[in-house]
Structure formats: structure tokens, C-alpha cells
C-alpha positions in Angstrom: 140.7 -38.1 200.2 137.4 -39.2 202.3 137.0 -42.1 199.6 140.7 -43.4 200.8 140.0 -46.3 203.3 142.7 -47.3 205.8 143.3 -51.0 207.1 145.9 -52.9 208.5 147.5 -56.1 207.3 148.9 -58.6 209.9 152.3 -59.9 208.1 155.8 -61.1 209.4 154.8 -60.3 212.9 153.8 -56.8 212.3 150.5 -54.9 211.5 151.2 -52.8 208.4 149.1 -49.8 207.6 147.4 -49.9 204.0 145.8 -46.9 202.2 143.4 -48.2 199.4 140.5 -46.8 197.0 139.0 -48.7 194.1 137.1 -51.7 193.1 138.5 -54.9 194.4 137.9 -56.4 190.9 140.1 -53.8 189.2 143.7 -54.2 187.8 145.9 -53.3 191.1 148.3 -50.5 191.5 150.7 -50.8 194.5 152.4 -47.4 195.4 155.5 -47.4 197.4 156.8 -44.5 199.2 160.4 -42.9 199.5 161.9 -40.7 202.5 160.5 -38.3 204.1 157.3 -39.9 202.8 154.6 -42.2 203.6 151.4 -43.4 202.1 150.1 -39.7 201.8 152.6 -38.6 199.1 150.6 -40.6 196.6 147.2 -38.7 197.5 146.8 -37.2 194.1 147.8 -40.3 192.1 145.6 -42.9 194.1 142.6 -40.8 193.4 143.4 -40.7 189.6 143.9 -44.3 189.0 141.0 -45.2 190.9 138.9 -42.8 188.8 140.4 -44.4 185.8 139.2 -48.2 186.6 142.3 -49.2 188.8 142.7 -50.2 192.4 145.3 -48.1 194.2 146.9 -49.7 197.3 149.6 -47.5 199.3 151.1 -49.0 202.3 153.4 -47.5 204.9 156.6 -49.3 205.2 157.5 -51.0 208.4 158.7 -48.4 210.8 157.0 -45.7 208.7 153.7 -43.8 209.2 151.0 -45.9 210.7 152.7 -49.2 210.5 154.5 -50.8 213.3 158.1 -50.5 214.2 159.9 -53.5 214.1 161.5 -54.9 217.3 165.1 -54.5 216.0 164.6 -51.3 213.6 168.5 -51.0 213.1 168.4 -54.7 211.6 165.7 -53.7 209.0 166.8 -54.4 205.3 165.4 -53.8 201.9 165.0 -57.5 201.9 162.2 -57.2 204.8 160.4 -54.6 202.9 160.3 -56.7 199.6 158.9 -59.6 201.8 156.5 -57.5 203.4 154.8 -56.5 200.1 154.8 -60.1 199.0 153.0 -61.0 202.0 150.5 -58.0 201.8 149.8 -59.0 198.3 149.3 -62.8 199.4 147.0 -61.6 202.5 144.9 -59.8 200.1 144.8 -62.4 197.3 146.4 -60.1 194.8 148.3 -62.3 191.8 149.5 -59.6 189.9 150.1 -55.6 190.2 151.8 -52.5 188.7 154.3 -50.8 190.6 154.7 -47.1 191.3 157.6 -46.4 193.3 159.4 -43.1 194.6 162.8 -42.8 195.5 164.1 -45.7 197.5 160.7 -47.3 196.5 162.6 -48.2 193.5 164.9 -50.4 195.6 162.0 -52.5 196.8 159.8 -52.6 193.3 162.8 -53.7 191.2 164.0 -56.6 193.6 160.6 -57.7 193.9 160.2 -58.0 190.1 163.4 -60.2 190.0 162.1 -62.5 192.6 158.4 -62.5 191.6 158.3 -61.6 187.7 155.1 -63.2 187.0 153.4 -61.0 189.6 154.5 -57.7 188.1 152.7 -55.9 184.9 154.6 -53.1 185.0 156.8 -50.6 187.0 157.0 -46.7 187.1 159.6 -45.0 189.4 159.9 -41.7 190.0 163.4 -39.9 190.9 165.6 -43.2 191.2 166.2 -45.6 188.2 167.0 -49.3 188.5 170.5 -49.5 190.5 172.7 -52.4 190.1 174.3 -53.9 193.3 177.4 -51.9 194.6 176.2 -49.0 192.8 176.1 -47.0 196.2 180.0 -46.8 196.5 179.9 -44.0 194.1 178.6 -41.7 196.6 181.8 -42.0 198.6 183.1 -39.7 196.0 181.1 -37.0 197.7 182.5 -34.8 200.6 182.0 -36.3 204.1 179.2 -33.8 204.6 177.1 -35.4 202.1 173.6 -35.9 203.6 173.7 -39.9 202.9 177.0 -40.2 204.5 176.0 -38.2 207.5 172.9 -40.3 208.1 174.5 -43.5 207.5 176.6 -42.6 210.8 174.8 -44.0 213.8 173.9 -41.4 216.1 174.8 -38.2 214.2 171.6 -38.0 212.6 169.6 -38.7 215.7 171.3 -35.9 217.5 170.7 -33.6 214.7 167.0 -34.4 214.3 166.7 -34.6 218.1 167.1 -30.7 218.1 163.7 -30.5 216.7 160.0 -32.0 216.4 159.4 -34.3 213.6 157.3 -31.8 211.8 160.3 -29.4 211.6 162.6 -32.3 210.4 160.1 -33.2 207.8 159.7 -29.7 206.8 163.6 -29.1 206.4 164.1 -32.4 204.5 161.4 -31.2 202.0 162.8 -27.9 201.5 166.4 -29.5 200.9 165.2 -32.3 198.5 163.2 -30.0 196.5 166.3 -28.0 195.5 168.6 -29.0 192.3 171.5 -28.9 194.7 172.9 -31.9 196.6 172.5 -31.3 200.5 176.2 -31.1 201.7 177.2 -29.8 205.0 180.2 -28.3 205.9 182.5 -29.7 208.6 181.1 -28.2 211.6 177.7 -28.0 210.3 174.7 -30.5 210.5 172.4 -31.3 207.9 169.2 -29.7 209.4 171.2 -26.6 209.7 171.3 -26.2 206.1 167.7 -24.7 206.0 167.4 -21.3 207.6 163.9 -21.4 209.8 162.5 -18.7 207.8 162.3 -20.8 204.5 158.9 -21.4 203.2 157.4 -24.4 202.2 157.5 -25.4 198.3 154.4 -23.7 197.1 152.8 -27.1 196.1 153.2 -28.5 199.7 150.7 -27.1 202.3 150.7 -26.6 205.9 148.2 -29.4 206.2 150.2 -31.6 204.2 153.2 -31.0 206.6 150.7 -31.6 209.7 150.0 -35.0 208.2 153.9 -36.1 207.8 154.5 -34.5 210.9 151.9 -36.4 213.0 152.9 -39.7 211.7 156.8 -39.1 212.0 156.1 -38.1 215.6 154.4 -41.4 216.1 157.2 -43.5 214.1 160.1 -41.6 214.9 163.3 -41.8 212.4 165.0 -45.0 213.5 163.8 -47.2 210.8 163.7 -44.4 208.3 167.6 -43.9 209.0 167.9 -47.8 208.6 166.2 -48.1 205.4 167.1 -46.7 203.3 170.4 -45.2 204.4 172.1 -47.5 206.8 171.1 -50.6 204.8 172.3 -49.6 201.5 175.6 -51.8 201.5 173.3 -54.9 202.5 173.8 -57.5 199.7 170.5 -58.9 198.3 170.8 -62.8 197.3 168.9 -62.9 194.2 168.0 -66.3 192.7 169.8 -65.4 189.4 173.1 -63.6 188.3 171.4 -61.9 185.4 169.6 -59.3 187.3 167.7 -57.9 184.1 164.0 -57.4 184.2 161.9 -57.5 181.2 158.9 -55.7 182.8 157.5 -52.9 181.0 158.8 -50.0 183.1 159.0 -46.2 183.0 161.3 -43.7 184.8 159.9 -40.0 185.7 162.6 -37.6 186.4 162.2 -33.9 187.1 164.9 -32.1 185.5 165.8 -30.4 188.3 166.0 -33.5 190.7 169.1 -33.1 192.8 169.6 -36.8 192.4 170.9 -36.1 188.5 173.9 -34.5 190.4 175.0 -37.9 192.1 178.4 -39.0 190.6 177.5 -41.0 187.3 173.8 -40.7 187.9 173.1 -38.5 184.6 175.4 -40.4 182.5 173.8 -43.5 183.7 170.2 -42.6 182.9 170.9 -40.5 179.7 173.3 -42.7 177.9 170.9 -45.5 178.0 173.2 -47.8 180.5 170.2 -48.4 182.8 168.6 -50.3 179.8 171.2 -52.8 180.0 169.1 -54.1 183.2 165.6 -52.7 182.2 165.4 -53.0 178.4 161.8 -52.1 178.4 162.2 -48.9 179.9 160.7 -45.5 178.7 162.4 -42.3 180.3 160.4 -39.2 180.8 162.1 -35.8 182.0 159.5 -33.4 183.6 160.8 -29.5 183.0 161.4 -27.8 186.2 160.4 -30.9 188.2 162.0 -31.5 191.5 162.7 -34.9 193.6 158.7 -34.4 194.6 157.5 -34.3 191.0 154.5 -36.3 191.8 153.4 -33.7 194.5 154.8 -30.8 192.4 153.0 -31.5 189.0 150.4 -34.1 190.0 148.1 -33.5 186.8 151.3 -33.9 184.5 152.5 -37.2 186.3 148.9 -38.8 186.6 148.7 -38.4 182.8 152.0 -40.4 182.4 150.8 -42.9 184.8 147.5 -43.2 183.4 149.0 -43.4 179.7 151.3 -46.4 181.1 148.8 -48.3 182.9 146.3 -48.3 180.0 148.9 -49.4 177.4 149.9 -52.2 179.7 146.6 -53.4 181.3 146.2 -57.0 182.3 
């Protein structure tokens, strides 16, 4: 971990934190986190790819971790994150990259690959595949207590989270998202109340790990993370073409116990191959017993899958 260096890149009026390891002359792998994560979620993978001859770069998105909070967090969109990544790469004079994205990071790297196909050597996403525009509407089939519906409601999550310190909020979300069931609260219950205070952390996530997350979410707060991804899901991205197909070599790594599989239509979309209408060169890997945090739960297995893909598609 000590070999990972930390810098700030000033782009789009913000100082964005970037964690990095590996030689400047090596092929670049950009890691994009999800929620409730930060660059640190990729600690195992960054070291592994650097040891195998790649340069690993893991930014904190705006409003997350050590990066600046935007002046108007409630106006942040996925397009802002795409533009930030493009600006970071321009600042670092990097012309081509592999993307490895977790959770909503997929909603950044896939649009990036459509806007800048010449800059993308390959894409690996974990937990979330390419999703076509409007697919978020399927979530409306879930009950009112579905966590995304609750967190999209301005003020509701703020009041729920505000009863606890940042470390406890992250702990509770990690516990909830590690399960195979979708977090759904009852009518008179909040999402944080779904976790009993005596529930232990997953065995693969230590108190030291939690302390890192807790400290950084204490710094950043949750306003931007609630905006992106949850409150900006319905914002339309204006793509340069109607055909959203991406020919980039790609891999989807799904834990077989990932609760996202229970989202309406998700399992069929992935297992039927419908997703390949948009990503024809997609390889799909299922990890037995894998949760939503498969890269932290089974780092050695995920690292090997990543390295096999990178070496097959090395530029």
C-alpha cells in the first residue's frame, strides 16, 4: 500500500484526487469506484496489475473521497464524471486506457467508450453491465421502500444517514450490499434500520478498511454520492450517435450472490445475452458465492481474471 502514490489533478475547476502505482511508460488501467466506495476499494487490484507491468490509476470521483466537492453537488451528473475522466487523462497525457469499473462506474466508462472509442483498449465492469438509456425505469416495479427509490427522495436519505456518523453509514451499506437480497425497507422503516447494530462486518472487510472509508466519507459527506448515482439516473446523456453499440473488448464479472441480479429483468438481460446487442465483444464471468463486492471478497480470483483480460488485449 505504501507504494501507491497520491496526487491531485486540477480539472474543470476542481482538485481531483488520483491514486497511482506503476511505471509511467506502462499500459494504463483506470479503476472507477462505485458507492459506498472510493479509490481504496481497488487496493488489491492496483498492486496486482502494477506488479504485472501495468500502470494503475484510481481517481476519487468529484465529491467523493479526497476529491473536491463541486459547488453545486445537486447538479452533478454522470456526464460531469465522464468529462472529469477525460480531463484527467488529458492532463496526464494518456492517450489510451483500459477501464475497470465497479457498480455505477459502469455508467461512466461505457459512455466514455462511446464518446472516445479511440481512447479505450478494453473494459471490465464488476456487478453492473452496460445498461441502455431508460433502463432505470424498471426499478419502479420495486416497492416504495426499495433503497434507490428512498435515496432518490431529497431529504429522506439525508435524515436517515444523519442519525449516524459516516463510518456507521458505510458499515451499514457494506453489510446490506454484501447480501443476496435487495435492500427494501417497510413503510415505517428507514434503510439504515435494516441493519442491526450488532451485525459484524463481512469477514473480508476489516475494521481498518472501514476506518479508511469512514474518514473519507466524513470529509466528503454524502450529498454528491446521493446525487450521483441515485438522483441523476434519469438524466439523459446526449450521445454523438443513435447506435450505442461499443465494439470495445469487454468483460463483465458478476458474483453469483450479487443482489443486483434480483433487480427486475437484470438476470434475464445478462444471461440471455441481450446485453451483447450493445457490447458484442463481451465475455461474462460468474464468481460462485461472489457478492456485490467481489473484488474485495475474492481479490486473488478477480485479479487473475483481470490480468488474463489485460494481457489478451494489451496495446
